[in-house]
C-alpha positions in Angstrom: 0.0 0.0 0.0 2.8 2.4 1.0 4.6 1.6 -2.3 1.4 2.3 -4.3 0.9 5.7 -2.5 4.6 6.6 -3.3 4.1 5.6 -6.9 0.9 7.7 -7.2 2.7 10.7 -5.6 5.6 10.3 -8.0 3.3 10.2 -11.0 1.4 13.3 -9.9 4.6 15.1 -9.2 5.9 14.2 -12.7 2.6 15.4 -14.3 2.9 18.7 -12.3 6.5 19.2 -13.5 5.5 18.5 -17.0 2.6 21.0 -16.9 5.1 23.5 -15.4 7.4 23.0 -18.4 4.7 23.9 -20.8 4.3 27.5 -19.6 6.1 30.7 -18.8 6.5 31.4 -15.1 6.9 34.8 -13.5 7.5 35.7 -9.9 8.4 38.6 -7.7 11.2 38.6 -5.1 10.4 40.3 -1.8 12.5 41.1 1.2 11.1 38.8 4.0 11.6 41.6 6.6 10.8 44.9 4.9 8.5 43.5 2.2 10.4 45.6 -0.4 11.1 44.2 -3.9 14.6 42.8 -4.5 16.1 44.1 -7.8 18.9 42.6 -9.8 18.9 39.2 -8.1 20.3 36.2 -9.9 18.1 33.2 -10.6 20.4 30.4 -11.5 18.8 27.8 -13.8 21.8 25.7 -14.7 25.6 26.2 -15.2 26.3 29.5 -17.0 22.6 30.1 -17.5 20.2 32.2 -15.5 17.9 35.2 -15.4 17.9 38.4 -13.4 15.1 40.2 -11.6 14.2 43.7 -12.8 14.1 46.9 -10.8 10.8 45.9 -9.4 12.0 42.4 -8.3 10.2 40.6 -11.1 11.7 37.8 -13.2 10.4 35.4 -15.9 11.5 31.9 -16.9 10.5 30.8 -20.4 9.1 27.5 -21.4 12.3 26.5 -23.1 14.3 27.4 -19.9 11.8 25.4 -17.7 12.5 22.3 -19.7 16.2 22.5 -19.0 15.9 22.8 -15.2 16.6 19.6 -13.4 14.6 20.0 -10.2 15.3 23.4 -8.6 16.4 26.9 -9.3 18.7 28.9 -6.9 18.1 32.5 -6.1 20.8 34.7 -4.7 21.1 38.4 -4.1 23.6 40.6 -2.2 22.8 40.5 1.5 20.3 37.6 1.4 20.4 33.9 2.1 20.7 31.8 -1.0 17.4 30.1 -1.6 16.6 26.9 -3.6 13.1 26.6 -5.0 11.7 23.3 -6.3 10.5 23.5 -9.9 7.2 21.9 -8.8 6.5 24.8 -6.4 7.7 27.6 -8.8 4.4 29.1 -9.8 3.4 32.7 -10.6 3.9 34.0 -7.1 5.8 36.0 -4.5 9.1 34.6 -3.3 10.5 35.9 0.0 14.2 36.0 0.6 15.7 36.2 4.1 18.3 38.8 5.0 21.7 37.0 5.5 23.0 37.2 9.1 26.8 37.5 9.3 29.5 39.0 11.4 32.5 39.5 9.1 33.8 42.9 10.2 35.7 41.5 13.3 37.2 38.7 11.3 38.6 41.0 8.6 39.8 43.6 11.1 41.9 40.9 12.9 43.0 38.6 10.1 43.3 40.9 7.0 43.4 44.5 8.1 43.6 46.2 4.7 42.6 49.8 4.3 40.2 50.9 1.6 43.0 52.4 -0.4 45.1 49.2 -0.1 42.1 47.2 -1.4 41.7 49.5 -4.4 45.4 49.1 -5.2 45.0 45.3 -5.1 42.0 45.7 -7.5 44.3 47.5 -9.9 47.1 44.9 -9.5 44.6 42.1 -10.4 42.9 43.7 -13.4 44.8 41.6 -15.9 43.7 38.2 -14.6 40.2 39.4 -13.5 39.0 41.2 -16.6 41.5 41.3 -19.5 41.5 37.6 -20.4 40.4 37.8 -24.0 38.6 34.5 -24.5 35.9 34.6 -27.1 32.4 33.8 -26.1 28.8 33.5 -27.3 26.3 35.3 -25.0 22.6 35.2 -25.2 21.6 38.7 -24.3 18.6 41.1 -24.0 19.1 44.8 -24.6 16.7 47.7 -23.8 17.1 51.3 -24.8 14.8 53.9 -23.1 14.8 57.5 -24.3 12.9 60.3 -22.5 12.6 63.9 -23.9 11.1 66.9 -22.1 10.6 70.4 -23.5 10.4 72.6 -20.5 9.8 75.8 -22.5 8.9 76.4 -26.1 8.5 80.1 -26.9 9.2 81.4 -30.4 8.6 84.9 -29.3 6.8 86.3 -32.4 7.7 90.0 -32.8 7.2 90.9 -36.5 6.3 89.4 -39.9 5.6 91.0 -43.3 4.5 87.7 -44.8 0.8 87.4 -44.1 0.9 83.6 -43.7 3.7 83.7 -41.2 1.6 85.5 -38.6 1.6 85.2 -34.8 -1.2 82.6 -34.8 0.9 80.3 -37.0 4.1 80.7 -35.1 2.2 80.1 -31.8 0.5 77.0 -33.3 3.9 75.7 -34.4 5.1 76.0 -30.8 2.1 73.9 -29.6 3.0 71.2 -32.1 6.4 70.5 -30.4 5.8 67.6 -28.1 6.3 68.6 -24.5 7.1 65.0 -23.4 8.0 61.9 -25.4 9.4 58.5 -24.7 10.9 55.8 -26.9 11.8 52.2 -26.2 13.8 49.6 -28.1 14.2 46.0 -27.1 16.3 43.3 -28.8 17.2 39.7 -28.1 20.1 38.0 -29.8 23.5 36.3 -29.7 26.5 38.6 -28.9 29.8 37.1 -30.0 33.4 38.2 -29.2 35.2 39.8 -26.3 35.8 43.3 -25.0 37.7 44.3 -28.2 35.6 42.9 -31.0 32.0 42.0 -31.4 29.4 40.5 -33.6 25.7 40.7 -32.9 22.9 38.5 -34.4 19.5 39.8 -33.5 16.8 37.2 -33.1 13.9 39.6 -32.5 13.4 43.4 -31.9 10.7 45.8 -31.0 10.2 49.6 -31.0 7.6 51.2 -28.8 6.9 54.9 -29.4 4.3 57.4 -30.5 4.8 58.0 -34.3 2.8 61.2 -34.3 5.4 63.0 -32.2 8.0 62.4 -34.9 5.8 63.0 -38.0 4.7 66.5 -36.8 8.3 67.8 -37.3 8.4 66.7 -41.0 4.9 68.1 -41.6 5.9 71.4 -40.0 9.0 71.7 -42.2 7.0 71.1 -45.4 4.5 73.7 -44.3 7.1 76.4 -43.7 8.9 75.5 -47.0 5.6 75.9 -48.9 5.0 79.3 -47.3 8.5 80.6 -48.3 8.2 79.4 -51.9 4.9 81.1 -52.4 5.9 84.4 -50.9 9.5 85.1 -52.0 10.4 86.7 -55.3 12.7 85.2 -58.0 16.4 85.9 -57.5 15.8 86.7 -53.8 18.2 85.7 -51.1 17.7 85.3 -47.3 19.7 87.0 -44.7 19.5 85.2 -41.3 20.6 87.1 -38.3 20.8 86.1 -34.7 22.2 88.8 -32.4 25.5 90.0 -33.8 25.9 87.2 -36.3 24.3 86.8 -39.7 24.6 84.7 -42.9 23.4 85.0 -46.5 21.6 82.1 -48.2 20.6 82.0 -51.8 17.0 80.7 -52.3 18.1 78.6 -55.3 20.6 76.9 -53.0 17.7 76.2 -50.6 15.8 74.5 -53.4 18.9 72.5 -54.3 19.5 71.6 -50.7 15.9 70.4 -50.4 16.4 68.2 -53.4 19.7 66.8 -51.9 17.9 66.4 -48.6 15.3 64.3 -50.2 18.0 62.1 -51.8 19.7 61.8 -48.4 16.4 60.9 -46.8 15.8 58.1 -49.3 19.4 56.9 -48.8 19.0 56.9 -45.0 15.7 55.0 -45.3 17.3 52.4 -47.6 20.2 52.1 -45.1 17.8 51.6 -42.3 16.1 48.8 -44.3 19.5 47.1 -44.7 21.7 47.4 -41.6 21.1 50.7 -39.8 19.1 49.2 -37.0 21.4 46.3 -36.4 24.4 48.6 -36.5 22.8 51.0 -34.0 22.1 48.3 -31.5 25.6 46.8 -31.8 27.1 50.3 -31.3 25.0 50.9 -28.2 26.3 47.7 -26.6 29.8 48.5 -27.7 29.4 51.8 -25.9 28.4 49.9 -22.7 31.6 47.8 -23.0 33.7 50.9 -23.6 32.4 52.5 -20.4 33.3 49.4 -18.2 35.3 50.9 -15.3 38.6 49.1 -16.2 38.8 50.4 -19.8 41.1 53.3 -20.7 38.4 55.2 -22.6 35.8 54.9 -19.8 34.5 58.1 -18.2 34.4 56.2 -14.9 37.9 57.0 -13.7 37.9 55.8 -10.1 40.8 53.4 -10.8 42.8 55.5 -13.3 42.5 58.6 -11.0 42.2 56.7 -7.7 44.5 59.3 -6.0 41.8 61.9 -6.5 39.0 59.9 -4.8 38.3 59.1 -1.2 37.6 55.4 -0.4 36.1 54.0 2.8 35.2 50.5 3.8 31.6 50.7 5.0 30.9 47.1 5.7 31.1 43.5 4.4 28.5 41.2 2.7 28.2 38.2 0.4 27.6 38.1 -3.3 27.2 34.7 -5.0 28.3 33.2 -1.7 31.6 35.0 -1.8 32.5 37.6 0.9 33.0 41.1 -0.4 34.2 44.5 0.9 31.6 47.3 0.6 33.7 50.4 -0.4 32.1 53.8 -0.8 34.0 56.3 -2.9 33.6 60.1 -3.4 35.7 62.8 -5.2 38.4 64.6 -3.3 38.2 67.7 -5.5 36.8 68.2 -8.9 36.3 64.6 -10.0 33.0 63.5 -11.2 31.6 60.4 -9.4 30.4 59.0 -6.2 29.2 55.4 -5.5 29.9 52.0 -4.1 32.3 49.2 -5.2 31.8 45.6 -4.0 35.2 43.9 -4.0 35.7 40.2 -3.7 37.9 39.6 -0.6 39.8 36.7 -2.3 40.7 37.8 -5.8 40.0 41.5 -5.4 37.7 41.7 -8.4 35.0 44.4 -8.4 31.9 42.2 -8.8 29.4 45.0 -8.6 29.7 48.8 -9.1 27.1 51.5 -8.6 28.0 55.1 -9.6 26.4 58.5 -10.0 27.9 61.8 -11.2 28.1 64.6 -8.6 28.6 67.4 -11.2 27.9 67.9 -14.9 30.5 66.1 -17.0 30.4 68.9 -19.6 28.9 72.4 -19.8 28.8 75.0 -22.5 27.3 78.5 -22.5 27.8 81.3 -24.9 25.6 84.0 -26.5 22.3 82.6 -25.3 23.1 79.0 -26.1 23.4 76.5 -23.2 24.2 72.8 -23.1 25.4 70.4 -20.5 25.8 66.7 -19.8 24.4 66.5 -16.3 23.3 62.9 -15.8 25.7 59.9 -15.9 25.0 57.0 -13.6 24.6 53.3 -13.7 25.3 49.8 -12.4 27.6 47.0 -13.4 27.3 43.4 -12.2 29.9 40.7 -13.1 29.9 36.9 -12.9 33.0 34.6 -12.9 33.7 32.6 -16.0 35.0 29.1 -16.2 38.6 30.4 -16.7 38.4 32.4 -13.5 38.0 35.9 -15.1 34.9 38.1 -14.9 32.5 39.3 -17.5 29.3 41.4 -17.4 26.1 39.8 -16.1 24.1 43.0 -16.1 25.0 46.5 -17.3 23.0 49.7 -16.9 24.0 53.2 -18.1 21.9 56.3 -17.9 23.1 59.6 -19.4 21.2 62.9 -19.9 21.7 66.4 -21.0 20.0 69.8 -20.9 19.9 72.5 -23.6 18.6 76.0 -24.0 18.5 78.7 -26.7 17.6 82.3 -25.7 18.4 84.5 -28.7 16.8 86.8 -31.2 16.3 85.4 -34.8 15.6 87.4 -37.9 14.9 86.0 -41.4 15.1 88.8 -44.0 14.3 88.4 -47.7 16.4 90.7 -50.0 16.4 91.1 -53.8 18.9 93.3 -55.7 16.9 93.0 -59.0 13.9 95.1 -57.9 13.4 98.8 -57.9 13.5 100.6 -54.5 14.4 98.9 -51.3 16.2 95.5 -51.5 14.4 94.4 -48.3 11.3 92.5 -49.3 10.0 90.6 -46.2 11.1 90.0 -42.7 10.3 87.5 -39.9 11.5 88.5 -36.4 11.5 86.1 -33.4 12.9 86.0 -29.9 13.6 82.3 -29.3 13.4 80.9 -25.8 13.6 77.1 -25.9 14.6 74.8 -23.0 14.6 71.0 -22.7 16.2 67.9 -21.3 16.9 64.4 -22.8 17.8 61.2 -20.9 18.8 57.8 -22.4 19.0 54.6 -20.5 20.7 51.4 -21.7 20.3 48.0 -20.1 21.9 44.7 -21.0 21.3 41.3 -19.4 23.4 38.2 -20.1 21.3 35.0 -19.7 23.9 32.4 -20.6 27.5 32.4 -21.9 29.7 29.8 -23.5 33.3 29.9 -24.7 33.8 29.6 -28.5 36.9 29.2 -30.8 38.3 31.7 -33.2 36.8 29.6 -36.0 33.3 29.7 -34.5 33.6 33.5 -34.1 34.6 34.0 -37.7 31.7 31.7 -38.8 29.2 33.7 -36.7 26.8 35.7 -38.8 25.1 39.1 -38.4 21.6 39.6 -39.8 22.0 43.1 -41.1 18.5 43.2 -42.6 16.7 42.8 -39.3 13.8 45.2 -38.7 12.2 46.1 -35.4 8.5 45.5 -35.0 6.6 48.7 -34.2 4.3 48.5 -31.2 1.9 51.3 -30.2 1.5 49.9 -26.8 3.1 47.3 -24.6 2.2 43.7 -25.6 3.0 41.1 -22.9 2.8 38.3 -25.6 5.3 39.8 -28.0 8.3 38.1 -26.2 6.6 34.8 -25.5 9.3 32.1 -25.7 12.2 34.6 -25.4 14.3 35.4 -22.4 14.1 39.1 -21.5 14.3 41.3 -18.4 10.7 42.1 -17.4 9.6 45.7 -18.3 9.2 48.2 -15.6 5.8 49.9 -14.8 6.4 52.8 -17.2 6.9 50.5 -20.2 3.9 48.3 -19.2 1.7 51.4 -19.0 2.9 52.9 -22.4 0.2 53.3 -25.0 -0.2 55.7 -27.8 -3.3 57.9 -27.3 -5.0 58.6 -30.6 
């Protein structure tokens, strides 16, 4: 009888696991004490394969991934106890993680009393073996680009016009056509081949999520203004454009030629986008993430290269992936740019996690009523150990933003030397006051990685003709069967309002 019951339980369990393998499972990680979501936790599915929770603590395991799980997944996050979850009990649910209890400070103070500065020096000494091993790999990745634009002020400051169509009502209406806020998202899944120095990217699927009307209005506006000028200027006229003390002369026939050339360029750009423009853009964005890794020479994050100009302090100790790490805060001594926290493995002195934020604009410009500045530069870098003992990115996030402003007078004057009387024919006078901000955020998640040979790298292909599918609102079914990082609330709520 007992044997029969065990047999029945085994059969039922097998049926339950089989049913689990036929669906996608999502869950949310919650701090067992504070009930707050746990972002950027690692959910290990098998060797060199896993997913990561998003900023809201949500993760998803696809049907294909479920089939590869033996019996359990293992969840780990900085400062929490590692937790194993049986596949049979992994349903769409909330998973609580318990904060990890440890007393490491006394141990390190007595057995390995290194100062923060000494730890950073050891990080620099071990860069070669920890990061610069140039083995080639094939990584299954998900990349997301999020752009946010805000026009804080749009005032064309109409002052005068002798062209009836270019009146105050039209100029004011043009100002209202400029979108005050717009957002744009790109998401791609694919295979990323190579190392830190050379890359190939084969995109499997891509999506673009934005409001087309906020782009089209600019083209329509340009055509409208062009038509007005053509209908109201005399033959052989030229335009004199003045802004403050500066001016330039433009022949109207050159404008016509420029418009014709612009149309040719537009067609060429459209053809290029149909071929490889999108794929190249995505590869370039990921290459930029790699360039900004803290140990690269061209990175703006100079906490190692200019370590003598930063203050470092050991705040505490914790565990990441079951390895003890120093928690080291850094801040600029003088006019350096960044503050943040580095998490350094106590055994091999690798920075396994880095969080940084700029404390001042990285670049500013202001002259004659024109202002520009790069005032946002922050991000996160999480690394995982490879089979050869070196480290490579598991999750990268980079957010950069700028502000701009134009506060200048602008005059467009039509003149004609082939008419009797005054050469001046028409004039449009404005006092521009335009201010805005722009922020771009890039995120890349590595789901699994495997070493490949030089031959395999050379044989890897790039699909240059890939196109992104346009979505006017978030579709939870679009990525069914693909491994992605779950979207945040803003993306899920996005919808074009007709």
